[in-house]
C-alpha positions as CSV (number, residue, x, y, z in Angstrom):
1,X,0.2,0.0,0.1
2,X,1.3,3.3,-0.8
3,X,-0.2,7.1,0.5
4,X,-0.6,9.7,-2.0
5,X,-2.4,13.0,-1.5
6,X,-5.5,14.0,-4.0
7,X,-6.9,17.0,-4.4
8,X,-10.2,17.2,-2.5
9,X,-9.7,13.7,-1.1
10,X,-6.8,14.3,1.6
11,X,-4.6,11.1,2.1
12,X,-5.5,8.1,0.6
13,X,-4.5,4.3,0.1
14,X,-3.1,3.3,-3.3
15,X,-5.6,0.0,-3.2
16,X,-3.9,-3.1,-4.5
17,X,-0.8,-1.3,-5.7
18,X,1.6,-3.1,-7.7
19,X,5.5,-3.7,-5.7
20,X,8.1,-1.8,-7.4
21,X,9.5,-4.9,-8.9
22,X,6.0,-5.5,-10.9
23,X,6.5,-1.5,-11.8
24,X,9.8,-2.1,-13.1
25,X,8.8,-5.0,-15.4
26,X,6.0,-3.2,-17.0
27,X,8.4,-0.3,-18.2
28,X,11.2,-2.6,-18.8
29,X,8.5,-4.2,-21.6
30,X,7.3,-0.5,-22.8
31,X,11.0,0.2,-23.0
32,X,11.7,-3.0,-25.1
33,X,8.5,-2.2,-27.2
34,X,9.7,1.3,-28.3
35,X,11.5,1.1,-31.3
36,X,8.6,-0.6,-32.6
37,X,6.0,2.0,-31.2
38,X,8.3,5.1,-32.5
39,X,8.6,3.4,-36.2
40,X,4.5,2.9,-36.0
41,X,3.6,6.5,-34.8
42,X,6.3,8.0,-37.5
43,X,4.4,6.3,-40.2
44,X,0.7,7.3,-38.8
45,X,2.2,10.6,-38.1
46,X,3.6,10.6,-42.0
47,X,0.0,8.8,-43.5
48,X,-3.0,10.9,-42.3
49,X,-6.8,10.6,-43.4
50,X,-9.5,13.1,-43.1
51,X,-12.3,12.3,-41.0
52,X,-14.2,9.9,-42.6
53,X,-11.5,8.6,-45.1
54,X,-9.6,6.8,-41.9
55,X,-9.6,3.1,-44.6
56,X,-5.9,2.5,-44.5
57,X,-5.7,3.7,-40.5
58,X,-8.0,1.9,-39.6
59,X,-6.5,-1.2,-41.7
60,X,-3.2,-0.7,-39.9
61,X,-5.0,-0.3,-36.2
62,X,-7.2,-3.4,-37.1
63,X,-4.3,-5.3,-38.3
64,X,-2.4,-4.5,-34.6
65,X,-4.8,-5.6,-32.8
66,X,-5.3,-8.7,-34.6
67,X,-1.5,-9.6,-34.4
68,X,-2.0,-9.7,-30.8
69,X,-4.8,-12.3,-30.9
70,X,-7.9,-9.8,-30.8
71,X,-10.9,-10.6,-32.6
72,X,-11.5,-7.6,-34.5
73,X,-14.6,-6.3,-36.5
74,X,-14.5,-3.6,-39.2
75,X,-17.1,-1.1,-40.4
76,X,-18.5,-0.3,-37.2
77,X,-20.2,3.4,-37.5
78,X,-18.1,3.8,-41.2
79,X,-14.1,3.4,-40.4
80,X,-14.4,2.2,-37.2
81,X,-13.3,-0.8,-35.6
82,X,-13.6,-2.5,-32.4
83,X,-11.2,-5.0,-31.0
84,X,-12.3,-7.8,-27.9
85,X,-10.2,-9.9,-25.8
86,X,-11.7,-12.3,-23.7
87,X,-9.4,-13.2,-21.0
88,X,-11.7,-15.0,-18.3
89,X,-14.4,-13.8,-15.8
90,X,-14.4,-10.2,-14.4
91,X,-15.1,-6.3,-15.7
92,X,-15.7,-5.2,-19.3
93,X,-13.1,-2.5,-19.9
94,X,-13.5,-0.1,-23.2
95,X,-10.4,1.7,-24.3
96,X,-10.5,4.1,-26.9
97,X,-8.4,5.7,-29.6
98,X,-9.5,8.7,-32.4
99,X,-8.1,8.0,-36.0
100,X,-8.9,11.2,-37.8
101,X,-6.5,13.9,-38.8
102,X,-7.2,17.6,-39.9
103,X,-7.2,19.6,-42.7
104,X,-3.7,21.5,-41.6
105,X,-0.4,22.1,-43.4
106,X,2.2,21.0,-41.5
107,X,4.8,23.8,-40.8
108,X,6.8,21.3,-37.9
109,X,10.1,21.1,-40.1
110,X,10.2,17.2,-38.4
111,X,11.6,14.6,-40.8
112,X,8.6,12.4,-40.8
113,X,6.3,15.5,-41.3
114,X,2.9,14.6,-43.9
115,X,3.0,15.6,-46.9
116,X,-0.4,14.1,-47.7
117,X,-2.8,15.8,-49.8
118,X,-6.8,15.2,-50.0
119,X,-10.0,16.4,-51.0
120,X,-12.2,17.4,-48.5
121,X,-16.1,16.5,-48.1
122,X,-16.8,20.0,-49.6
123,X,-14.7,19.0,-53.0
124,X,-11.7,21.3,-51.4
125,X,-8.3,20.1,-52.3
126,X,-6.7,20.3,-48.8
127,X,-3.6,19.7,-47.0
128,X,-3.5,16.8,-44.0
129,X,-1.8,16.7,-40.7
130,X,-2.2,14.7,-37.4
131,X,-2.3,18.5,-35.5
132,X,-4.3,17.5,-32.5
133,X,-2.2,14.1,-31.2
134,X,-4.4,11.2,-32.6
135,X,-1.4,9.5,-33.9
136,X,0.0,9.6,-30.3
137,X,-3.3,8.5,-28.9
138,X,-3.3,5.1,-31.9
139,X,0.3,4.6,-30.8
140,X,-0.3,4.3,-27.0
141,X,-3.2,2.5,-27.8
142,X,-1.1,-0.5,-29.6
143,X,1.2,0.4,-27.2
144,X,-1.0,-0.4,-24.2
145,X,-2.8,-3.8,-26.2
146,X,0.5,-5.4,-26.3
147,X,1.4,-5.0,-22.8
148,X,-2.0,-5.9,-21.6
149,X,-1.9,-8.9,-23.7
150,X,1.8,-9.9,-22.5
151,X,0.4,-9.4,-19.0
152,X,-2.7,-11.3,-19.4
153,X,-1.8,-13.8,-16.7
154,X,-2.2,-10.9,-14.1
155,X,-5.7,-9.9,-15.1
156,X,-9.1,-11.2,-16.0
157,X,-11.6,-9.7,-17.8
158,X,-12.7,-8.7,-21.0
159,X,-11.1,-5.8,-23.1
160,X,-12.6,-3.8,-25.8
161,X,-10.2,-1.8,-27.6
162,X,-11.5,0.8,-30.3
163,X,-10.3,2.6,-32.9
164,X,-12.7,5.8,-33.4
165,X,-13.2,7.6,-36.9
166,X,-14.2,10.9,-37.1
167,X,-13.9,12.7,-33.9
168,X,-12.8,16.1,-35.6
169,X,-16.5,16.1,-36.7
170,X,-17.9,15.2,-33.5
171,X,-19.8,12.2,-35.4
172,X,-17.3,9.1,-35.1
173,X,-18.8,8.1,-31.2
174,X,-22.6,8.7,-32.4
175,X,-21.8,6.8,-35.8
176,X,-20.3,3.3,-34.0
177,X,-22.9,3.7,-30.7
178,X,-25.9,3.8,-33.7
179,X,-24.1,1.4,-35.3
180,X,-24.6,-1.2,-32.4
181,X,-21.1,-0.9,-30.1
182,X,-22.9,-1.7,-26.7
183,X,-25.3,-4.2,-28.4
184,X,-23.0,-6.1,-30.8
185,X,-20.2,-6.3,-28.7
186,X,-19.6,-6.5,-24.5
187,X,-20.6,-3.5,-22.8
188,X,-18.3,-1.9,-20.6
189,X,-18.4,-1.3,-16.9
190,X,-15.6,1.5,-17.6
191,X,-14.7,3.9,-20.8
192,X,-11.3,5.3,-20.5
193,X,-9.2,7.2,-23.4
194,X,-6.4,10.3,-23.1
195,X,-6.0,13.3,-25.1
196,X,-2.1,15.1,-25.5
197,X,-1.8,18.2,-23.9
198,X,0.1,20.9,-25.8
199,X,0.5,23.2,-23.1
200,X,1.7,19.8,-20.7
201,X,5.1,18.7,-19.9
202,X,6.2,15.4,-21.6
203,X,5.8,12.5,-18.5
204,X,3.2,14.3,-16.8
205,X,-0.5,13.4,-16.7
206,X,-3.4,15.5,-15.7
207,X,-6.9,14.9,-14.8
208,X,-10.1,17.1,-14.3
209,X,-12.9,15.1,-12.1
210,X,-16.4,16.1,-13.0
211,X,-17.1,18.1,-16.4
212,X,-14.0,18.3,-18.5
213,X,-14.8,19.0,-21.9
214,X,-17.7,21.0,-23.0
215,X,-21.1,20.9,-25.4
216,X,-20.2,22.1,-28.5
217,X,-22.8,23.3,-31.4
218,X,-22.8,25.0,-34.8
219,X,-25.3,27.9,-35.6
220,X,-26.2,29.0,-39.0
221,X,-28.0,32.0,-39.1
222,X,-29.3,33.6,-42.2
223,X,-29.6,37.3,-41.5
224,X,-31.9,38.8,-44.2
225,X,-32.7,42.5,-45.2
226,X,-34.3,44.2,-48.3
227,X,-31.4,45.5,-50.4
228,X,-31.2,48.8,-52.4
229,X,-28.1,51.2,-53.5
230,X,-25.3,52.3,-51.0
231,X,-25.9,55.8,-51.2
232,X,-30.0,55.4,-50.4
233,X,-29.6,53.3,-46.9
234,X,-33.0,55.4,-45.9
235,X,-35.2,53.2,-48.5
236,X,-33.5,49.8,-47.6
237,X,-33.5,47.6,-44.2
238,X,-29.3,46.7,-44.3
239,X,-28.4,43.5,-43.0
240,X,-24.8,44.2,-42.5
241,X,-25.9,46.9,-39.9
242,X,-28.9,44.5,-38.3
243,X,-26.4,41.3,-38.5
244,X,-23.8,43.5,-36.7
245,X,-26.4,44.5,-33.8
246,X,-27.6,40.7,-33.6
247,X,-23.2,39.6,-33.3
248,X,-23.0,42.4,-30.3
249,X,-26.6,41.1,-28.7
250,X,-25.4,37.5,-28.7
251,X,-22.4,38.9,-26.5
252,X,-25.1,39.2,-23.6
253,X,-26.1,35.9,-23.1
254,X,-22.7,35.0,-21.7
255,X,-22.3,38.4,-19.4
256,X,-26.0,38.7,-18.6
257,X,-28.0,35.8,-19.0
258,X,-26.1,33.1,-17.6
259,X,-24.6,32.4,-14.2
260,X,-21.1,33.6,-14.2
261,X,-20.0,30.5,-12.5
262,X,-21.1,28.6,-15.7
263,X,-19.1,29.0,-18.8
264,X,-20.5,29.8,-21.7
265,X,-19.2,30.7,-25.1
266,X,-20.9,32.3,-28.3
267,X,-18.0,32.9,-30.7
268,X,-19.4,34.2,-34.3
269,X,-16.3,32.3,-36.7
270,X,-17.7,33.9,-40.0
271,X,-19.9,36.9,-41.4
272,X,-20.5,37.0,-45.1
273,X,-22.8,39.4,-46.8
274,X,-22.6,42.2,-49.7
275,X,-20.8,42.4,-52.9
276,X,-19.4,45.7,-53.8
277,X,-19.1,49.0,-52.3
278,X,-22.0,50.8,-52.9
279,X,-24.8,48.0,-53.0
280,X,-26.3,47.4,-50.3
281,X,-27.2,43.6,-50.1
282,X,-29.8,41.3,-49.0
283,X,-28.5,39.0,-46.8
284,X,-26.0,38.3,-44.5
285,X,-24.4,35.0,-43.3
286,X,-23.5,34.2,-39.7
287,X,-21.8,30.9,-38.1
288,X,-21.2,30.2,-34.5
289,X,-19.9,27.9,-32.1
290,X,-21.6,27.8,-28.9
291,X,-20.0,25.9,-25.7
292,X,-21.4,24.8,-22.5
293,X,-21.1,22.0,-20.3
294,X,-24.5,21.3,-18.9
295,X,-27.5,20.3,-21.0
296,X,-29.7,22.9,-19.3
297,X,-27.5,25.7,-19.8
298,X,-26.8,24.4,-23.5
299,X,-30.7,24.7,-24.0
300,X,-31.1,27.9,-22.4
301,X,-28.3,29.6,-24.7
302,X,-29.8,28.0,-28.0
303,X,-33.1,29.5,-26.9
304,X,-31.3,32.9,-26.2
305,X,-29.6,33.0,-29.8
306,X,-33.0,32.2,-31.5
307,X,-34.7,35.2,-28.9
308,X,-32.3,38.1,-29.4
309,X,-31.8,37.2,-33.5
310,X,-35.5,37.6,-34.5
311,X,-36.2,40.0,-31.8
312,X,-33.5,42.3,-32.8
313,X,-34.8,42.0,-36.3
314,X,-38.3,42.7,-35.5
315,X,-36.7,46.0,-33.8
316,X,-35.2,46.5,-36.6
317,X,-38.4,46.9,-38.8
318,X,-37.9,43.7,-40.3
319,X,-41.7,41.8,-41.7
320,X,-42.1,39.1,-40.3
321,X,-42.1,37.1,-43.2
322,X,-38.2,38.4,-43.2
323,X,-37.1,37.3,-39.4
324,X,-33.7,35.6,-39.6
325,X,-33.6,32.2,-39.8
326,X,-31.8,30.0,-37.1
327,X,-30.4,26.8,-37.5
328,X,-29.0,24.5,-35.1
329,X,-26.4,22.1,-37.2
330,X,-27.0,18.2,-36.8
331,X,-23.3,18.5,-35.4
332,X,-23.5,18.3,-32.2
333,X,-20.6,17.0,-29.6
334,X,-21.9,16.3,-26.2
335,X,-19.7,17.7,-23.2
336,X,-17.3,15.0,-21.5
337,X,-18.0,14.6,-17.8
338,X,-15.8,12.5,-15.8
339,X,-17.1,10.1,-13.5
340,X,-15.7,11.3,-9.8
341,X,-15.3,8.0,-8.0
342,X,-13.6,6.3,-11.3
343,X,-11.3,9.4,-11.8
344,X,-10.1,9.3,-8.2
345,X,-9.7,5.1,-8.4
346,X,-7.7,5.7,-11.1
347,X,-5.7,9.1,-9.7
348,X,-5.0,6.6,-6.6
349,X,-3.7,3.9,-9.0
350,X,-1.5,6.1,-11.3
351,X,0.0,8.2,-8.5
352,X,2.3,5.3,-7.4
353,X,3.6,3.9,-10.6
354,X,3.8,7.5,-12.3
355,X,4.9,9.6,-9.3
356,X,2.2,11.8,-7.4
357,X,3.9,14.7,-8.9
358,X,3.5,13.6,-12.3
359,X,-0.4,13.3,-12.2
360,X,-1.7,16.4,-11.7
361,X,-5.3,18.1,-11.5
362,X,-6.0,20.6,-14.0
363,X,-8.7,22.4,-15.2
364,X,-12.1,21.6,-17.9
365,X,-11.8,23.4,-20.7
366,X,-13.9,24.6,-23.6
367,X,-12.9,22.5,-26.3
368,X,-15.2,19.6,-27.8
369,X,-14.3,15.7,-27.3
370,X,-17.3,13.4,-28.6
371,X,-15.5,10.7,-26.2
372,X,-18.1,11.9,-24.4
373,X,-21.0,10.1,-26.1
374,X,-19.9,6.9,-24.2
375,X,-20.4,8.5,-21.0
376,X,-23.7,9.6,-21.7
377,X,-25.0,5.9,-22.3
378,X,-24.5,4.9,-18.7
379,X,-21.2,4.0,-18.2
380,X,-18.9,5.5,-15.7
381,X,-15.8,7.1,-18.0
382,X,-12.7,9.1,-17.9
383,X,-10.2,10.8,-20.2
384,X,-6.7,11.9,-19.1
385,X,-4.6,14.8,-20.8
386,X,-1.2,13.3,-21.7
387,X,1.5,15.5,-21.7
388,X,3.4,15.9,-25.1
389,X,5.7,19.3,-24.7
390,X,9.5,19.2,-23.7
391,X,9.6,20.4,-20.3
392,X,12.2,23.2,-20.9
393,X,9.3,24.7,-23.5
394,X,6.6,24.5,-20.9
395,X,8.8,26.5,-18.6
396,X,10.0,29.0,-20.4
397,X,6.5,29.3,-21.9
398,X,5.5,29.8,-18.0
399,X,8.5,32.9,-18.0
400,X,6.7,34.2,-20.6
401,X,9.6,33.8,-23.0
402,X,7.6,31.4,-25.6
403,X,4.8,30.6,-26.8
404,X,3.4,27.2,-27.4
405,X,1.8,26.1,-30.4
406,X,-1.6,24.7,-29.4
407,X,-3.3,22.1,-30.7
408,X,-4.7,22.1,-34.3
409,X,-1.4,25.0,-35.3
410,X,0.7,23.7,-37.9
411,X,3.2,23.8,-35.7
412,X,2.0,21.4,-33.0
413,X,4.7,18.4,-33.2
414,X,4.3,16.1,-29.9
415,X,7.7,15.0,-28.3
416,X,7.5,11.6,-29.1
417,X,9.3,9.3,-27.0
418,X,8.5,10.5,-23.1
419,X,5.0,11.3,-24.7
420,X,4.0,7.8,-25.9
421,X,6.0,5.9,-23.2
422,X,4.1,7.7,-20.3
423,X,0.8,7.1,-22.2
424,X,1.3,3.4,-22.5
425,X,2.0,3.2,-18.7
426,X,-0.5,5.1,-17.7
427,X,-3.1,3.6,-19.6
428,X,-1.5,0.1,-18.8
429,X,-1.8,0.6,-14.9
430,X,-5.2,2.1,-15.0
431,X,-6.6,-1.2,-17.0
432,X,-4.9,-3.6,-14.6
433,X,-6.3,-1.5,-11.8
434,X,-10.2,-1.3,-13.4
435,X,-9.2,-5.6,-14.1
436,X,-8.6,-6.0,-10.6
437,X,-4.8,-7.0,-11.5
438,X,-3.2,-4.6,-9.4
């Protein structure tokens, strides 16, 4: 038994912790596996595929699991795959990795940098890059599978490992669930995953108990007007001016309609209207991203967007048949909620082998992650942040000397070795604890 201090929990015992000798054996196994995993990582990084196009990536993940003895089912919810490894009676654990990349032109200068181009869903030719670390996630996924199979005499239960497509579109988890993920395959007792962090030092892990990532909604607003000559605005209803008033009005939702301690973001990311200097057009299009945590707050914010938009148009003097159209896109990503009891259990399990100083509590973010859908199926779930940045760069950024590239940046380049090794070690220990093997 080992003691650790967890924020909000006080001193607790790491129940069932492995001995230092066993921890060393796991580390030794990861060390011996690293050359293979590094080669896999650089291959995945150099061969990214966009959302809904992950055919080759999924085939590689299926092959990796199949060679380890998993029963692998491809094409679940598109290019998703499910690997099942039955190892006697006991709990069922789901481990998820996302597989898709982003339409970003890589500028890291790495020797294994992506030069891939592809055609996006809208028909646009784009460069493709793993700018959100999904290549790390898949490599850790494979490394964890290799360790758990090698250690199968130390645990009992059913391991379900899924490669998920289209996370960047917020669609992959929904598609896999709709395709019978929890009916066709063993239903998990727990779901776990990790995501790289662009601000945390490699070698460290961070966690949030409760809401960790936000609801994400995309909203389109078509603002109509009555066009005419730019020299005679009094004969028109200018949609540019109306849209500007709507944009400013929407900012009062977070500042005046929602509890200040309940985070909300309403961002107008795109505004397009008009054709020429001296023409007042008849339409302006707005595109919004809306972030929240609870469903109640989400519903309140979406209702406020429609109310403010349409009533501003009425006050502007538009007739009822020219009011704006407000469309909430079918791209909803639900908030990710880390089960507090499961979070506390895994913090205890990981603080021993990784060191309590390397398992840090952090703050929730307003980014989105469709891993939250699995938890909404009534299954306790946790996603961790995995440090991926050179420690000296994190320290320099803390001193204000440099800025770190964020996720989705063309300059984001995880530090592979400590990141991958820490990820595999963390996920292996987490799985062993949940299977009762520690």
